[in-house]
C-alpha positions as a Python dict, from the first residue, in 0.01 Angstrom:
ca = {
    (1, 'S'): (0, 0, 0),
    (2, 'E'): (324, 107, -170),
    (3, 'M'): (355, 395, 76),
    (4, 'T'): (302, 186, 392),
    (5, 'K'): (475, -105, 558),
    (6, 'T'): (306, -404, 719),
    (7, 'V'): (374, -474, 1085),
    (8, 'E'): (246, -802, 1230),
    (9, 'I'): (225, -828, 1607),
    (10, 'S'): (79, -1065, 1863),
    (11, 'G'): (-222, -947, 2059),
    (12, 'E'): (-113, -1164, 2351),
    (13, 'G'): (212, -992, 2437),
    (14, 'G'): (73, -730, 2672),
    (15, 'P'): (57, -348, 2633),
    (16, 'L'): (246, -200, 2340),
    (17, 'G'): (355, 110, 2530),
    (18, 'I'): (286, 359, 2253),
    (19, 'H'): (136, 706, 2285),
    (20, 'V'): (-100, 789, 1999),
    (21, 'V'): (-306, 1092, 1896),
    (22, 'P'): (-536, 1139, 1596),
    (23, 'F'): (-362, 1174, 1258),
    (24, 'F'): (-549, 1451, 1077),
    (25, 'S'): (-452, 1540, 721),
    (26, 'S'): (-297, 1887, 706),
    (27, 'L'): (-441, 1923, 355),
    (28, 'S'): (-803, 1812, 394),
    (29, 'G'): (-859, 1787, 769),
    (30, 'R'): (-972, 1425, 734),
    (31, 'M'): (-893, 1175, 1007),
    (32, 'L'): (-650, 929, 843),
    (33, 'G'): (-536, 715, 1134),
    (34, 'L'): (-334, 717, 1456),
    (35, 'F'): (-14, 922, 1490),
    (36, 'I'): (253, 760, 1712),
    (37, 'R'): (357, 1050, 1933),
    (38, 'G'): (592, 856, 2159),
    (39, 'I'): (712, 512, 2266),
    (40, 'E'): (777, 425, 2628),
    (41, 'E'): (1124, 314, 2729),
    (42, 'N'): (1155, -57, 2812),
    (43, 'S'): (818, -118, 2644),
    (44, 'R'): (734, -406, 2416),
    (45, 'S'): (730, -175, 2113),
    (46, 'R'): (1072, -32, 2195),
    (47, 'R'): (1223, -369, 2281),
    (48, 'D'): (1101, -544, 1966),
    (49, 'G'): (1145, -244, 1736),
    (50, 'L'): (778, -258, 1632),
    (51, 'F'): (721, 115, 1582),
    (52, 'H'): (905, 445, 1564),
    (53, 'E'): (802, 795, 1667),
    (54, 'N'): (611, 998, 1406),
    (55, 'E'): (486, 691, 1222),
    (56, 'C'): (112, 664, 1156),
    (57, 'I'): (-109, 355, 1184),
    (58, 'V'): (-358, 375, 894),
    (59, 'K'): (-507, 22, 889),
    (60, 'I'): (-571, -234, 1163),
    (61, 'N'): (-645, -591, 1050),
    (62, 'H'): (-730, -453, 703),
    (63, 'V'): (-978, -200, 848),
    (64, 'D'): (-904, 145, 703),
    (65, 'L'): (-905, 415, 973),
    (66, 'T'): (-979, 697, 725),
    (67, 'D'): (-1276, 911, 840),
    (68, 'K'): (-1318, 706, 1160),
    (69, 'T'): (-1358, 904, 1480),
    (70, 'F'): (-1078, 882, 1732),
    (71, 'A'): (-1302, 679, 1965),
    (72, 'Q'): (-1381, 435, 1681),
    (73, 'A'): (-1011, 396, 1598),
    (74, 'Q'): (-935, 324, 1964),
    (75, 'D'): (-1208, 62, 1976),
    (76, 'I'): (-1088, -104, 1655),
    (77, 'F'): (-738, -123, 1806),
    (78, 'R'): (-865, -268, 2134),
    (79, 'Q'): (-1076, -531, 1959),
    (80, 'A'): (-787, -629, 1732),
    (81, 'M'): (-556, -682, 2029),
    (82, 'K'): (-784, -964, 2146),
    (83, 'F'): (-664, -1179, 1855),
    (84, 'Q'): (-343, -1378, 1842),
    (85, 'S'): (-227, -1204, 1525),
    (86, 'V'): (-273, -833, 1451),
    (87, 'I'): (-174, -688, 1112),
    (88, 'L'): (-110, -313, 1098),
    (89, 'E'): (-42, -91, 799),
    (90, 'V'): (208, 172, 915),
    (91, 'L'): (292, 493, 728),
    (92, 'P'): (655, 613, 763),
    (93, 'P'): (707, 990, 815),
    (94, 'Y'): (876, 1037, 477),
    (95, 'N'): (564, 913, 294),
    (96, 'R'): (313, 1118, 497),
    (97, 'E'): (283, 1411, 253),
    (98, 'Q'): (233, 1178, -45),
    (99, 'Y'): (-25, 975, 151),
    (100, 'E'): (-220, 1290, 245),
    (101, 'K'): (-228, 1396, -123),
    (102, 'S'): (-356, 1052, -224),
    (103, 'A'): (-634, 1085, 35),
    (104, 'I'): (-757, 1402, -136),
    (105, 'A'): (-779, 1252, -487),
    (106, 'P'): (-1088, 1033, -419),
    (107, 'L'): (-1275, 1342, -299),
    (108, 'C'): (-1280, 1491, -649),
    (109, 'F'): (-1528, 1350, -898),
    (110, 'V'): (-1704, 1461, -1215),
    (111, 'D'): (-2081, 1488, -1190),
    (112, 'N'): (-2181, 1757, -1440),
    (113, 'E'): (-2202, 1788, -1816),
    (114, 'E'): (-1909, 2025, -1853),
    (115, 'G'): (-1680, 1774, -1689),
    (116, 'V'): (-1557, 2020, -1428),
    (117, 'P'): (-1443, 1835, -1115),
    (118, 'K'): (-1633, 1921, -802),
    (119, 'T'): (-1481, 1866, -463),
    (120, 'K'): (-1684, 1700, -196),
    (121, 'I'): (-1544, 1669, 152),
    (122, 'P'): (-1723, 1436, 392),
    (123, 'P'): (-1865, 1606, 700),
    (124, 'P'): (-1660, 1567, 1017),
    (125, 'L'): (-1776, 1305, 1262),
    (126, 'H'): (-1828, 1431, 1616),
    (127, 'P'): (-1865, 1158, 1877),
    (128, 'K'): (-2094, 1245, 2166),
    (129, 'P'): (-1970, 1098, 2494),
    (130, 'A'): (-2125, 1225, 2814),
    (131, 'L'): (-1806, 1396, 2919),
    (132, 'K'): (-1477, 1454, 2745),
    (133, 'T'): (-1142, 1607, 2830),
    (134, 'I'): (-881, 1762, 2608),
    (135, 'N'): (-525, 1813, 2723),
    (136, 'V'): (-363, 2123, 2578),
    (137, 'S'): (-10, 2016, 2669),
    (138, 'G'): (37, 1642, 2716),
    (139, 'A'): (-52, 1289, 2604),
    (140, 'S'): (-119, 963, 2783),
    (141, 'N'): (-103, 613, 2640),
    (142, 'L'): (-368, 422, 2448),
    (143, 'E'): (-457, 186, 2731),
    (144, 'A'): (-527, 473, 2972),
    (145, 'G'): (-739, 669, 2728),
    (146, 'V'): (-556, 898, 2489),
    (147, 'Q'): (-544, 1273, 2530),
    (148, 'A'): (-442, 1522, 2263),
    (149, 'T'): (-135, 1736, 2283),
    (150, 'L'): (-107, 2084, 2144),
    (151, 'Q'): (247, 2133, 2263),
    (152, 'Q'): (405, 2132, 1916),
    (153, 'A'): (218, 2270, 1619),
    (154, 'K'): (432, 2069, 1377),
    (155, 'S'): (282, 1740, 1495),
    (156, 'P'): (-65, 1646, 1369),
    (157, 'N'): (-206, 1657, 1718),
    (158, 'L'): (-572, 1745, 1740),
    (159, 'P'): (-856, 1675, 1981),
    (160, 'C'): (-897, 1338, 2129),
    (161, 'L'): (-1095, 1186, 2407),
    (162, 'S'): (-1017, 1056, 2750),
    (163, 'R'): (-1234, 775, 2875),
    (164, 'K'): (-1120, 821, 3233),
    (165, 'L'): (-1235, 1115, 3442),
    (166, 'S'): (-1169, 1083, 3811),
    (167, 'S'): (-1165, 1443, 3932),
    (168, 'P'): (-1454, 1500, 4174),
    (169, 'S'): (-1421, 1876, 4117),
    (170, 'L'): (-1584, 1845, 3775),
    (171, 'S'): (-1938, 1804, 3907),
    (172, 'P'): (-1984, 2168, 4017),
    (173, 'L'): (-1838, 2282, 3686),
    (174, 'M'): (-2103, 2094, 3494),
    (175, 'G'): (-2371, 2300, 3664),
    (176, 'F'): (-2203, 2627, 3572),
    (177, 'G'): (-2339, 2642, 3218),
    (178, 'N'): (-2445, 3005, 3202),
    (179, 'K'): (-2269, 3339, 3225),
    (180, 'R'): (-2464, 3476, 3520),
    (181, 'N'): (-2295, 3525, 3857),
    (182, 'A'): (-1964, 3548, 3677),
    (183, 'K'): (-1709, 3816, 3599),
    (184, 'K'): (-1521, 3836, 3270),
    (185, 'I'): (-1142, 3830, 3273),
    (186, 'K'): (-905, 3892, 2981),
    (187, 'I'): (-592, 3677, 2990),
    (188, 'D'): (-307, 3682, 2735),
    (189, 'L'): (-87, 3370, 2725),
    (190, 'K'): (234, 3361, 2523),
    (191, 'K'): (288, 3010, 2385),
    (192, 'G'): (633, 2881, 2473),
    (193, 'P'): (814, 2551, 2411),
    (194, 'E'): (605, 2381, 2683),
    (195, 'G'): (272, 2478, 2526),
    (196, 'L'): (-19, 2665, 2679),
    (197, 'G'): (-25, 2431, 2979),
    (198, 'F'): (-388, 2369, 3068),
    (199, 'T'): (-658, 2108, 3011),
    (200, 'V'): (-1020, 2173, 2921),
    (201, 'V'): (-1341, 1979, 2978),
    (202, 'T'): (-1696, 1998, 2848),
    (203, 'R'): (-2016, 1801, 2815),
    (204, 'D'): (-2200, 1732, 2493),
    (205, 'S'): (-2570, 1803, 2460),
    (206, 'S'): (-2747, 1659, 2157),
    (207, 'V'): (-3046, 1888, 2221),
    (208, 'H'): (-2883, 2226, 2271),
    (209, 'G'): (-2560, 2170, 2080),
    (210, 'P'): (-2211, 2172, 2232),
    (211, 'G'): (-2197, 2257, 2602),
    (212, 'P'): (-1980, 2521, 2770),
    (213, 'I'): (-1606, 2458, 2784),
    (214, 'F'): (-1416, 2497, 3110),
    (215, 'V'): (-1055, 2495, 3225),
    (216, 'K'): (-1008, 2167, 3408),
    (217, 'N'): (-647, 2176, 3531),
    (218, 'I'): (-347, 2408, 3519),
    (219, 'L'): (-45, 2193, 3436),
    (220, 'P'): (285, 2227, 3627),
    (221, 'K'): (461, 2351, 3311),
    (222, 'G'): (349, 2588, 3038),
    (223, 'A'): (228, 2942, 2975),
    (224, 'A'): (-74, 2924, 3209),
    (225, 'V'): (118, 2845, 3529),
    (226, 'K'): (382, 3108, 3446),
    (227, 'D'): (114, 3373, 3392),
    (228, 'G'): (-74, 3270, 3707),
    (229, 'R'): (-415, 3422, 3625),
    (230, 'L'): (-601, 3132, 3460),
    (231, 'Q'): (-779, 2909, 3713),
    (232, 'S'): (-946, 2569, 3715),
    (233, 'G'): (-1319, 2624, 3667),
    (234, 'D'): (-1289, 2927, 3437),
    (235, 'R'): (-1533, 2908, 3148),
    (236, 'I'): (-1373, 2999, 2814),
    (237, 'L'): (-1586, 3256, 2625),
    (238, 'E'): (-1356, 3392, 2354),
    (239, 'V'): (-1028, 3298, 2185),
    (240, 'N'): (-847, 3577, 2000),
    (241, 'G'): (-1170, 3781, 1981),
    (242, 'R'): (-1381, 3492, 1847),
    (243, 'D'): (-1686, 3388, 2049),
    (244, 'I'): (-1676, 3012, 2109),
    (245, 'T'): (-2036, 2980, 2227),
    (246, 'G'): (-2189, 2689, 2038),
    (247, 'R'): (-1851, 2570, 1912),
    (248, 'T'): (-1729, 2218, 1976),
    (249, 'Q'): (-1432, 2129, 2187),
    (250, 'E'): (-1254, 2019, 1868),
    (251, 'E'): (-1299, 2365, 1716),
    (252, 'L'): (-1164, 2534, 2030),
    (253, 'V'): (-854, 2314, 2031),
    (254, 'A'): (-798, 2383, 1660),
    (255, 'M'): (-795, 2757, 1741),
    (256, 'L'): (-542, 2705, 2019),
    (257, 'R'): (-330, 2474, 1807),
    (258, 'S'): (-308, 2731, 1527),
    (259, 'T'): (-106, 2954, 1759),
    (260, 'K'): (263, 2916, 1685),
    (261, 'Q'): (536, 2917, 1945),
    (262, 'G'): (613, 3272, 2049),
    (263, 'E'): (267, 3400, 1958),
    (264, 'T'): (7, 3514, 2213),
    (265, 'V'): (-340, 3370, 2269),
    (266, 'C'): (-597, 3616, 2402),
    (267, 'L'): (-858, 3444, 2620),
    (268, 'I'): (-1177, 3590, 2765),
    (269, 'V'): (-1299, 3371, 3052),
    (270, 'A'): (-1593, 3387, 3292),
    (271, 'R'): (-1517, 3318, 3656),
    (272, 'Q'): (-1774, 3238, 3922),
    (273, 'E'): (-1817, 3505, 4185),
    (274, 'E'): (-1747, 3399, 4541),
    (275, 'A'): (-2116, 3431, 4634),
    (276, 'F'): (-2199, 3163, 4381),
    (277, 'L'): (-1982, 2904, 4556),
    (278, 'P'): (-2096, 2705, 4860),
    (279, 'R'): (-1967, 2840, 5188),
    (280, 'E'): (-1864, 2664, 5504),
    (281, 'L'): (-2070, 2738, 5816),
}
């Protein structure tokens, strides 16, 4: 509590106008809260000075967000905003490193005769929505369903979920779950200041493990549109020589995020052959 400040707001004042992404500890990888990526101009938050960029919300109405999934944190926030008074614990940027260190300490405990501390890290929580989208280069606001941004590696921006999916083009992609009728293409993308510039989509399967991951959209800015080879509908098979079959969307995004600006990401994608697509008569 000494590292955070308390912000009390009214849940009846309308949208806050903040853009948030998951706040993952750079030391332990634990989810610690919500990172405030941006604040909209002329918004309630900007007007009333409620929040500042790069602050992190770690408690909502005394509910600790540590180890919650991003979807759970969103839901806690939405439910809290139904009340007249909402109390938030907010972590300033200058206390973030100290807070992350304090979040590691409870993970170490003594449970053997020699008294040697053993470290136990809780397993990551993977929500299983029917369909989820990850944005590799942008973020939307909380009310619209938050997407992760991988544009700047210095920000703790990792996978997050979008509740809204309106693109009708996704349905044929969901049927393209195997590597048959497809050709492999090697694409190298150099990460610039505008990020890699594409979004990905997948489906979760509790029976067979994580589903295939596809390119959903090529964004108007970024490495992908400049290169011109990556297309919507491409299935991602490898990242920097590592097979992503069976890996979660979160793991894929972590690989992409680890690429620093100026470095190159090597993608192997599978693209449907023309004969596999429906033809007009």
